[in-house]
Backbone as JSON Lines, residues from 0, in Angstrom:
{"i":0,"aa":"X","n":[12.3,-84.8,-49.97],"ca":[12.63,-83.73,-49.07],"c":[11.5,-82.71,-49.1]}
{"i":1,"aa":"X","n":[11.04,-82.36,-47.95],"ca":[9.92,-81.46,-47.85],"c":[10.4,-80.02,-47.65]}
{"i":2,"aa":"X","n":[9.74,-79.09,-48.36],"ca":[10.12,-77.68,-48.28],"c":[9.48,-77.05,-47.04]}
{"i":3,"aa":"X","n":[10.27,-76.35,-46.23],"ca":[9.76,-75.69,-45.03],"c":[9.77,-74.18,-45.25]}
{"i":4,"aa":"X","n":[8.69,-73.56,-44.81],"ca":[8.61,-72.11,-44.87],"c":[9.54,-71.53,-43.81]}
{"i":5,"aa":"X","n":[10.22,-70.44,-44.15],"ca":[11.08,-69.82,-43.12],"c":[10.23,-69.26,-41.99]}
{"i":6,"aa":"X","n":[10.76,-69.36,-40.81],"ca":[10.04,-68.85,-39.64],"c":[10.17,-67.33,-39.59]}
{"i":7,"aa":"X","n":[9.06,-66.67,-39.42],"ca":[9.06,-65.21,-39.34],"c":[9.12,-64.79,-37.88]}
{"i":8,"aa":"X","n":[9.9,-63.8,-37.62],"ca":[9.95,-63.27,-36.25],"c":[9.95,-61.75,-36.33]}
{"i":9,"aa":"X","n":[9.35,-61.16,-35.35],"ca":[9.27,-59.71,-35.28],"c":[9.84,-59.25,-33.95]}
{"i":10,"aa":"X","n":[10.58,-58.19,-34.0],"ca":[11.1,-57.59,-32.78],"c":[10.42,-56.25,-32.58]}
{"i":11,"aa":"X","n":[9.82,-56.08,-31.45],"ca":[9.19,-54.81,-31.12],"c":[10.0,-54.14,-30.03]}
{"i":12,"aa":"X","n":[10.22,-52.87,-30.22],"ca":[10.97,-52.12,-29.22],"c":[10.07,-51.02,-28.69]}
{"i":13,"aa":"X","n":[9.9,-51.0,-27.4],"ca":[9.11,-49.96,-26.76],"c":[10.06,-49.1,-25.94]}
{"i":14,"aa":"X","n":[9.95,-47.82,-26.12],"ca":[10.76,-46.89,-25.36],"c":[9.82,-46.0,-24.55]}
{"i":15,"aa":"X","n":[10.06,-45.95,-23.27],"ca":[9.22,-45.15,-22.4],"c":[10.07,-44.03,-21.81]}
{"i":16,"aa":"X","n":[9.53,-42.84,-21.83],"ca":[10.18,-41.69,-21.23],"c":[9.31,-41.18,-20.11]}
{"i":17,"aa":"X","n":[9.94,-40.77,-19.05],"ca":[9.21,-40.21,-17.93],"c":[9.85,-38.89,-17.55]}
{"i":18,"aa":"X","n":[9.05,-37.99,-17.04],"ca":[9.51,-36.7,-16.6],"c":[9.35,-36.65,-15.08]}
{"i":19,"aa":"X","n":[10.4,-36.29,-14.4],"ca":[10.36,-36.13,-12.94],"c":[10.12,-34.65,-12.68]}
{"i":20,"aa":"X","n":[9.03,-34.35,-12.0],"ca":[8.65,-32.97,-11.78],"c":[8.41,-32.74,-10.29]}
{"i":21,"aa":"X","n":[8.91,-31.61,-9.79],"ca":[8.73,-31.29,-8.38],"c":[7.35,-30.68,-8.15]}
{"i":22,"aa":"X","n":[6.69,-31.15,-7.11],"ca":[5.41,-30.57,-6.69],"c":[5.7,-29.82,-5.39]}
{"i":23,"aa":"X","n":[5.94,-28.48,-5.49],"ca":[6.36,-27.74,-4.29],"c":[5.27,-27.63,-3.23]}
{"i":24,"aa":"X","n":[4.02,-27.75,-3.61],"ca":[2.95,-27.63,-2.63],"c":[2.94,-28.83,-1.7]}
{"i":25,"aa":"X","n":[3.12,-30.03,-2.27],"ca":[3.13,-31.24,-1.45],"c":[4.54,-31.66,-1.06]}
{"i":26,"aa":"X","n":[5.55,-30.87,-1.44],"ca":[6.94,-31.1,-1.09],"c":[7.41,-32.5,-1.48]}
{"i":27,"aa":"X","n":[7.18,-32.85,-2.74],"ca":[7.62,-34.16,-3.24],"c":[7.8,-34.09,-4.74]}
{"i":28,"aa":"X","n":[8.43,-35.11,-5.29],"ca":[8.59,-35.23,-6.73],"c":[7.57,-36.21,-7.26]}
{"i":29,"aa":"X","n":[7.1,-35.97,-8.5],"ca":[6.13,-36.86,-9.13],"c":[6.64,-37.27,-10.49]}
{"i":30,"aa":"X","n":[6.29,-38.46,-10.91],"ca":[6.71,-38.98,-12.21],"c":[5.52,-38.93,-13.16]}
{"i":31,"aa":"X","n":[5.74,-38.34,-14.34],"ca":[4.71,-38.24,-15.37],"c":[5.23,-38.87,-16.65]}
{"i":32,"aa":"X","n":[4.37,-39.56,-17.4],"ca":[4.82,-40.07,-18.7],"c":[5.04,-38.9,-19.64]}
{"i":33,"aa":"X","n":[6.1,-38.98,-20.4],"ca":[6.43,-37.94,-21.38],"c":[5.69,-38.27,-22.65]}
{"i":34,"aa":"X","n":[4.73,-37.44,-23.05],"ca":[3.84,-37.75,-24.16],"c":[4.16,-36.98,-25.43]}
{"i":35,"aa":"X","n":[5.26,-36.26,-25.45],"ca":[5.61,-35.46,-26.62],"c":[5.98,-36.38,-27.78]}
{"i":36,"aa":"X","n":[5.4,-36.15,-28.93],"ca":[5.64,-36.98,-30.1],"c":[6.99,-36.64,-30.73]}
{"i":37,"aa":"X","n":[7.77,-37.66,-31.01],"ca":[9.05,-37.45,-31.66],"c":[9.01,-37.88,-33.12]}
{"i":38,"aa":"X","n":[7.84,-38.11,-33.68],"ca":[7.71,-38.61,-35.03],"c":[8.41,-37.75,-36.07]}
{"i":39,"aa":"X","n":[8.4,-36.43,-35.88],"ca":[8.97,-35.58,-36.9],"c":[10.48,-35.77,-37.0]}
{"i":40,"aa":"X","n":[11.12,-36.38,-36.02],"ca":[12.56,-36.61,-36.05],"c":[12.9,-38.06,-36.42]}
{"i":41,"aa":"X","n":[11.9,-38.88,-36.73],"ca":[12.13,-40.28,-37.03],"c":[12.0,-40.52,-38.53]}
{"i":42,"aa":"X","n":[12.56,-41.61,-39.0],"ca":[12.39,-41.97,-40.4],"c":[13.7,-42.45,-40.99]}
{"i":43,"aa":"X","n":[13.63,-42.88,-42.22],"ca":[14.81,-43.35,-42.92],"c":[15.64,-42.16,-43.37]}
{"i":44,"aa":"X","n":[16.92,-42.4,-43.56],"ca":[17.82,-41.32,-43.94],"c":[17.41,-40.69,-45.27]}
{"i":45,"aa":"X","n":[16.89,-41.49,-46.18],"ca":[16.53,-40.97,-47.49],"c":[15.1,-40.49,-47.59]}
{"i":46,"aa":"X","n":[14.34,-40.59,-46.5],"ca":[12.93,-40.2,-46.59],"c":[12.78,-38.71,-46.36]}
{"i":47,"aa":"X","n":[11.67,-38.18,-46.82],"ca":[11.37,-36.78,-46.57],"c":[9.91,-36.67,-46.18]}
{"i":48,"aa":"X","n":[9.57,-35.57,-45.56],"ca":[8.21,-35.38,-45.09],"c":[7.52,-34.34,-45.95]}
{"i":49,"aa":"X","n":[6.26,-34.58,-46.2],"ca":[5.46,-33.56,-46.86],"c":[4.9,-32.67,-45.78]}
{"i":50,"aa":"X","n":[4.32,-31.55,-46.16],"ca":[3.77,-30.64,-45.16],"c":[2.72,-31.31,-44.31]}
{"i":51,"aa":"X","n":[1.92,-32.19,-44.89],"ca":[0.88,-32.83,-44.1],"c":[1.44,-33.87,-43.15]}
{"i":52,"aa":"X","n":[2.63,-34.4,-43.45],"ca":[3.24,-35.4,-42.57],"c":[4.1,-34.78,-41.49]}
{"i":53,"aa":"X","n":[4.54,-33.55,-41.7],"ca":[5.47,-32.91,-40.78],"c":[4.86,-32.68,-39.42]}
{"i":54,"aa":"X","n":[5.4,-31.75,-38.71],"ca":[4.94,-31.46,-37.36],"c":[3.49,-30.99,-37.42]}
{"i":55,"aa":"X","n":[2.6,-31.93,-37.28],"ca":[1.18,-31.62,-37.39],"c":[0.76,-30.77,-36.2]}
{"i":56,"aa":"X","n":[0.33,-29.57,-36.48],"ca":[-0.11,-28.68,-35.42],"c":[-1.62,-28.8,-35.29]}
{"i":57,"aa":"X","n":[-2.06,-28.97,-34.07],"ca":[-3.49,-29.07,-33.84],"c":[-4.1,-27.68,-33.9]}
{"i":58,"aa":"X","n":[-5.22,-27.58,-34.58],"ca":[-5.92,-26.31,-34.66],"c":[-6.64,-26.09,-33.33]}
{"i":59,"aa":"X","n":[-6.35,-24.97,-32.71],"ca":[-6.91,-24.67,-31.39],"c":[-8.4,-24.36,-31.5]}
{"i":60,"aa":"X","n":[-9.13,-24.87,-30.53],"ca":[-10.57,-24.6,-30.43],"c":[-10.91,-24.4,-28.96]}
{"i":61,"aa":"X","n":[-12.03,-23.75,-28.73],"ca":[-12.5,-23.59,-27.35],"c":[-12.97,-24.94,-26.84]}
{"i":62,"aa":"X","n":[-12.88,-25.19,-25.52],"ca":[-13.36,-26.47,-24.98],"c":[-14.86,-26.66,-25.24]}
{"i":63,"aa":"X","n":[-15.27,-27.89,-25.29],"ca":[-16.71,-28.19,-25.43],"c":[-17.45,-27.63,-24.23]}
{"i":64,"aa":"X","n":[-18.75,-27.44,-24.42],"ca":[-19.58,-26.91,-23.33],"c":[-19.38,-27.77,-22.08]}
{"i":65,"aa":"X","n":[-19.26,-27.12,-20.95],"ca":[-19.03,-27.83,-19.69],"c":[-19.8,-27.12,-18.59]}
{"i":66,"aa":"X","n":[-19.96,-27.81,-17.49],"ca":[-20.71,-27.3,-16.34],"c":[-19.82,-27.28,-15.12]}
{"i":67,"aa":"X","n":[-19.84,-26.18,-14.39],"ca":[-19.14,-26.11,-13.12],"c":[-19.97,-26.91,-12.11]}
{"i":68,"aa":"X","n":[-19.34,-27.52,-11.08],"ca":[-20.11,-28.32,-10.11],"c":[-21.3,-27.58,-9.5]}
{"i":69,"aa":"X","n":[-21.14,-26.26,-9.25],"ca":[-22.27,-25.47,-8.79],"c":[-22.28,-24.18,-9.62]}
{"i":70,"aa":"X","n":[-23.46,-23.61,-9.84],"ca":[-23.52,-22.36,-10.61],"c":[-22.65,-21.28,-9.96]}
{"i":71,"aa":"X","n":[-21.91,-20.53,-10.79],"ca":[-21.05,-19.47,-10.27],"c":[-21.31,-18.19,-11.03]}
{"i":72,"aa":"X","n":[-20.95,-17.08,-10.42],"ca":[-21.11,-15.77,-11.05],"c":[-19.87,-15.46,-11.88]}
{"i":73,"aa":"X","n":[-19.97,-14.46,-12.71],"ca":[-18.83,-14.02,-13.52],"c":[-17.68,-13.58,-12.62]}
{"i":74,"aa":"X","n":[-17.98,-12.89,-11.54],"ca":[-16.91,-12.44,-10.63],"c":[-16.22,-13.62,-9.95]}
{"i":75,"aa":"X","n":[-16.97,-14.68,-9.62],"ca":[-16.36,-15.88,-9.03],"c":[-15.46,-16.57,-10.07]}
{"i":76,"aa":"X","n":[-15.9,-16.59,-11.32],"ca":[-15.1,-17.2,-12.39],"c":[-13.81,-16.42,-12.58]}
{"i":77,"aa":"X","n":[-13.9,-15.1,-12.57],"ca":[-12.71,-14.26,-12.71],"c":[-11.75,-14.51,-11.55]}
{"i":78,"aa":"X","n":[-12.27,-14.65,-10.35],"ca":[-11.43,-14.92,-9.17],"c":[-10.74,-16.28,-9.3]}
{"i":79,"aa":"X","n":[-11.48,-17.3,-9.75],"ca":[-10.88,-18.63,-9.97],"c":[-9.73,-18.55,-10.97]}
{"i":80,"aa":"X","n":[-9.97,-17.83,-12.05],"ca":[-8.94,-17.68,-13.09],"c":[-7.7,-16.98,-12.54]}
{"i":81,"aa":"X","n":[-7.9,-15.9,-11.8],"ca":[-6.76,-15.15,-11.23],"c":[-5.96,-16.03,-10.27]}
{"i":82,"aa":"X","n":[-6.65,-16.79,-9.44],"ca":[-5.97,-17.7,-8.51],"c":[-5.15,-18.74,-9.27]}
{"i":83,"aa":"X","n":[-5.72,-19.27,-10.35],"ca":[-4.98,-20.25,-11.13],"c":[-3.72,-19.64,-11.72]}
{"i":84,"aa":"X","n":[-3.85,-18.5,-12.4],"ca":[-2.69,-17.9,-13.06],"c":[-1.64,-17.44,-12.06]}
{"i":85,"aa":"X","n":[-2.07,-17.06,-10.86],"ca":[-1.1,-16.65,-9.83],"c":[-0.3,-17.84,-9.31]}
{"i":86,"aa":"X","n":[-0.92,-19.01,-9.24],"ca":[-0.25,-20.19,-8.65],"c":[0.33,-21.15,-9.68]}
{"i":87,"aa":"X","n":[-0.08,-21.08,-10.92],"ca":[0.34,-22.05,-11.94],"c":[1.86,-22.2,-12.07]}
{"i":88,"aa":"X","n":[2.64,-21.11,-12.1],"ca":[4.09,-21.28,-12.25],"c":[4.76,-22.07,-11.13]}
{"i":89,"aa":"X","n":[4.12,-22.18,-9.98],"ca":[4.68,-22.93,-8.87],"c":[4.61,-24.44,-9.1]}
{"i":90,"aa":"X","n":[3.86,-24.87,-10.09],"ca":[3.77,-26.3,-10.41],"c":[4.84,-26.74,-11.39]}
{"i":91,"aa":"X","n":[5.69,-25.83,-11.81],"ca":[6.76,-26.16,-12.74],"c":[6.57,-25.47,-14.07]}
{"i":92,"aa":"X","n":[7.55,-25.64,-14.93],"ca":[7.5,-24.98,-16.22],"c":[8.12,-23.6,-16.15]}
{"i":93,"aa":"X","n":[8.17,-22.96,-17.3],"ca":[8.81,-21.65,-17.41],"c":[7.76,-20.54,-17.38]}
{"i":94,"aa":"X","n":[8.13,-19.44,-16.73],"ca":[7.21,-18.31,-16.58],"c":[6.76,-17.77,-17.94]}
{"i":95,"aa":"X","n":[7.69,-17.68,-18.91],"ca":[7.31,-17.12,-20.21],"c":[6.32,-18.02,-20.96]}
{"i":96,"aa":"X","n":[6.35,-19.32,-20.69],"ca":[5.37,-20.23,-21.3],"c":[4.02,-20.03,-20.63]}
{"i":97,"aa":"X","n":[4.01,-19.9,-19.3],"ca":[2.75,-19.63,-18.6],"c":[2.13,-18.32,-19.09]}
{"i":98,"aa":"X","n":[2.98,-17.3,-19.29],"ca":[2.47,-16.01,-19.78],"c":[1.88,-16.16,-21.18]}
{"i":99,"aa":"X","n":[2.53,-16.92,-22.03],"ca":[2.02,-17.15,-23.39],"c":[0.72,-17.94,-23.35]}
{"i":100,"aa":"X","n":[0.64,-18.93,-22.46],"ca":[-0.59,-19.71,-22.34],"c":[-1.74,-18.85,-21.83]}
{"i":101,"aa":"X","n":[-1.45,-17.94,-20.92],"ca":[-2.51,-17.06,-20.44],"c":[-3.0,-16.16,-21.57]}
{"i":102,"aa":"X","n":[-2.07,-15.58,-22.32],"ca":[-2.46,-14.71,-23.43],"c":[-3.29,-15.49,-24.45]}
{"i":103,"aa":"X","n":[-2.89,-16.74,-24.72],"ca":[-3.62,-17.57,-25.68],"c":[-5.0,-17.94,-25.14]}
{"i":104,"aa":"X","n":[-5.08,-18.24,-23.85],"ca":[-6.36,-18.62,-23.24],"c":[-7.36,-17.48,-23.28]}
{"i":105,"aa":"X","n":[-6.86,-16.25,-23.21],"ca":[-7.74,-15.08,-23.19],"c":[-8.01,-14.52,-24.58]}
{"i":106,"aa":"X","n":[-7.43,-15.13,-25.61],"ca":[-7.59,-14.65,-26.99],"c":[-8.57,-15.52,-27.76]}
{"i":107,"aa":"X","n":[-8.95,-15.04,-28.95],"ca":[-9.79,-15.87,-29.82],"c":[-8.9,-16.98,-30.39]}
{"i":108,"aa":"X","n":[-9.5,-18.07,-30.88],"ca":[-8.71,-19.23,-31.32],"c":[-7.64,-18.93,-32.39]}
{"i":109,"aa":"X","n":[-7.91,-18.02,-33.31],"ca":[-6.92,-17.7,-34.36],"c":[-5.69,-17.04,-33.76]}
{"i":110,"aa":"X","n":[-5.9,-16.06,-32.89],"ca":[-4.77,-15.39,-32.24],"c":[-4.08,-16.36,-31.28]}
{"i":111,"aa":"X","n":[-4.84,-17.19,-30.59],"ca":[-4.26,-18.18,-29.67],"c":[-3.31,-19.11,-30.43]}
{"i":112,"aa":"X","n":[-3.7,-19.52,-31.64],"ca":[-2.85,-20.39,-32.47],"c":[-1.52,-19.71,-32.75]}
{"i":113,"aa":"X","n":[-1.57,-18.44,-33.12],"ca":[-0.34,-17.7,-33.42],"c":[0.53,-17.55,-32.18]}
{"i":114,"aa":"X","n":[-0.09,-17.33,-31.03],"ca":[0.67,-17.16,-29.79],"c":[1.4,-18.44,-29.42]}
{"i":115,"aa":"X","n":[0.7,-19.59,-29.43],"ca":[1.36,-20.84,-29.03],"c":[2.44,-21.26,-30.03]}
{"i":116,"aa":"X","n":[2.2,-21.03,-31.31],"ca":[3.22,-21.38,-32.31],"c":[4.46,-20.52,-32.14]}
{"i":117,"aa":"X","n":[4.29,-19.22,-31.9],"ca":[5.46,-18.34,-31.75],"c":[6.22,-18.62,-30.46]}
{"i":118,"aa":"X","n":[5.53,-19.15,-29.45],"ca":[6.2,-19.47,-28.17],"c":[6.8,-20.87,-28.17]}
{"i":119,"aa":"X","n":[6.59,-21.63,-29.25],"ca":[7.14,-22.99,-29.31],"c":[6.39,-23.98,-28.44]}
{"i":120,"aa":"X","n":[5.11,-23.73,-28.23],"ca":[4.29,-24.6,-27.39],"c":[3.66,-25.68,-28.26]}
{"i":121,"aa":"X","n":[3.74,-26.92,-27.79],"ca":[3.11,-28.05,-28.47],"c":[1.77,-28.28,-27.8]}
{"i":122,"aa":"X","n":[0.7,-28.14,-28.58],"ca":[-0.65,-28.32,-28.05],"c":[-1.01,-29.79,-28.17]}
{"i":123,"aa":"X","n":[-1.15,-30.48,-27.05],"ca":[-1.47,-31.91,-27.04],"c":[-2.96,-32.12,-27.27]}
{"i":124,"aa":"X","n":[-3.8,-31.35,-26.58],"ca":[-5.25,-31.38,-26.77],"c":[-5.65,-30.09,-27.48]}
{"i":125,"aa":"X","n":[-6.47,-30.19,-28.5],"ca":[-6.85,-29.02,-29.3],"c":[-7.52,-27.93,-28.47]}
{"i":126,"aa":"X","n":[-8.11,-28.29,-27.32],"ca":[-8.75,-27.28,-26.48],"c":[-7.76,-26.64,-25.5]}
{"i":127,"aa":"X","n":[-6.49,-26.93,-25.65],"ca":[-5.38,-26.38,-24.85],"c":[-5.37,-26.83,-23.4]}
{"i":128,"aa":"X","n":[-6.1,-27.86,-23.05],"ca":[-6.08,-28.32,-21.67],"c":[-4.77,-29.0,-21.31]}
{"i":129,"aa":"X","n":[-4.04,-29.52,-22.3],"ca":[-2.72,-30.11,-22.07],"c":[-1.78,-29.61,-23.16]}
{"i":130,"aa":"X","n":[-0.67,-29.01,-22.73],"ca":[0.33,-28.48,-23.65],"c":[1.72,-28.84,-23.13]}
{"i":131,"aa":"X","n":[2.72,-28.75,-24.01],"ca":[4.11,-29.0,-23.65],"c":[4.96,-27.87,-24.21]}
{"i":132,"aa":"X","n":[6.06,-27.57,-23.52],"ca":[7.01,-26.63,-24.1],"c":[8.08,-27.43,-24.85]}
{"i":133,"aa":"X","n":[9.06,-26.76,-25.4],"ca":[10.08,-27.43,-26.22],"c":[10.95,-28.38,-25.42]}
{"i":134,"aa":"X","n":[11.02,-28.21,-24.09],"ca":[11.83,-29.1,-23.26],"c":[11.05,-30.31,-22.77]}
{"i":135,"aa":"X","n":[9.75,-30.36,-23.08],"ca":[8.93,-31.48,-22.66],"c":[8.16,-31.25,-21.38]}
{"i":136,"aa":"X","n":[8.28,-30.05,-20.8],"ca":[7.52,-29.75,-19.57],"c":[6.03,-29.7,-19.92]}
{"i":137,"aa":"X","n":[5.23,-30.3,-19.05],"ca":[3.78,-30.39,-19.27],"c":[3.07,-29.24,-18.57]}
{"i":138,"aa":"X","n":[2.1,-28.66,-19.27],"ca":[1.29,-27.57,-18.75],"c":[-0.17,-27.98,-18.87]}
{"i":139,"aa":"X","n":[-0.88,-28.01,-17.75],"ca":[-2.29,-28.39,-17.76],"c":[-3.13,-27.17,-17.39]}
{"i":140,"aa":"X","n":[-4.12,-26.9,-18.24],"ca":[-5.01,-25.76,-18.02],"c":[-6.42,-26.25,-17.74]}
{"i":141,"aa":"X","n":[-7.03,-25.78,-16.66],"ca":[-8.42,-26.17,-16.39],"c":[-9.35,-25.47,-17.37]}
{"i":142,"aa":"X","n":[-10.49,-26.08,-17.62],"ca":[-11.44,-25.52,-18.59],"c":[-11.91,-24.14,-18.18]}
{"i":143,"aa":"X","n":[-11.96,-23.85,-16.87],"ca":[-12.49,-22.56,-16.45],"c":[-11.6,-21.38,-16.83]}
{"i":144,"aa":"X","n":[-10.33,-21.62,-17.2],"ca":[-9.51,-20.51,-17.69],"c":[-9.63,-20.38,-19.21]}
{"i":145,"aa":"X","n":[-10.23,-21.37,-19.85],"ca":[-10.33,-21.39,-21.31],"c":[-11.7,-20.99,-21.85]}
{"i":146,"aa":"X","n":[-12.75,-21.19,-21.06],"ca":[-14.1,-20.84,-21.5],"c":[-15.02,-20.71,-20.29]}
{"i":147,"aa":"X","n":[-16.21,-20.21,-20.56],"ca":[-17.18,-20.04,-19.48],"c":[-18.06,-21.27,-19.37]}
{"i":148,"aa":"X","n":[-18.49,-21.61,-18.14],"ca":[-19.37,-22.79,-17.97],"c":[-20.79,-22.49,-18.47]}
{"i":149,"aa":"X","n":[-21.52,-23.56,-18.74],"ca":[-22.92,-23.42,-19.17],"c":[-23.78,-22.85,-18.05]}
{"i":150,"aa":"X","n":[-23.41,-23.11,-16.81],"ca":[-24.24,-22.68,-15.68],"c":[-23.72,-21.4,-15.02]}
{"i":151,"aa":"X","n":[-23.14,-20.51,-15.83],"ca":[-22.68,-19.22,-15.31],"c":[-23.9,-18.36,-14.98]}
{"i":152,"aa":"X","n":[-23.9,-17.78,-13.79],"ca":[-25.02,-16.93,-13.38],"c":[-24.81,-15.55,-13.97]}
{"i":153,"aa":"X","n":[-25.76,-15.07,-14.77],"ca":[-25.57,-13.74,-15.39],"c":[-25.69,-12.64,-14.33]}
{"i":154,"aa":"X","n":[-25.07,-11.49,-14.65],"ca":[-25.19,-10.34,-13.74],"c":[-26.66,-9.94,-13.64]}
{"i":155,"aa":"X","n":[-27.08,-9.55,-12.45],"ca":[-28.48,-9.1,-12.28],"c":[-28.54,-7.63,-11.98]}
């Protein structure tokens, strides 16, 4: 009688979450993948997390050097930023989160870190270009509200 190795099988379970968000400008709904990590709520009943394993918070940094498509003046950059902050809440999310993101975007990285943590904002990208609130709403910030371009025209 010949000995047979037991057959190994693996079951993989993939769970996908999507967020349905209204785009009021184009008068339609859009589907976005929900990218918020749920790792801090997963694990065995008897397991515990160390501080390094817990809700890992990304340390905020300014975006890498970038270039605007055409050179712009400081006043044009300020105007772009104002237009963004005036229209951003219309893309969804909560006003108080947008206000916190604006305060963080205009602050130095250390203060920005404190602002997003106190507002319950999950920073997906360390440069704050993609963030989520506690309900999973996605907030996207363009680089021009976070830092100045390399090709900024100085005042003359």
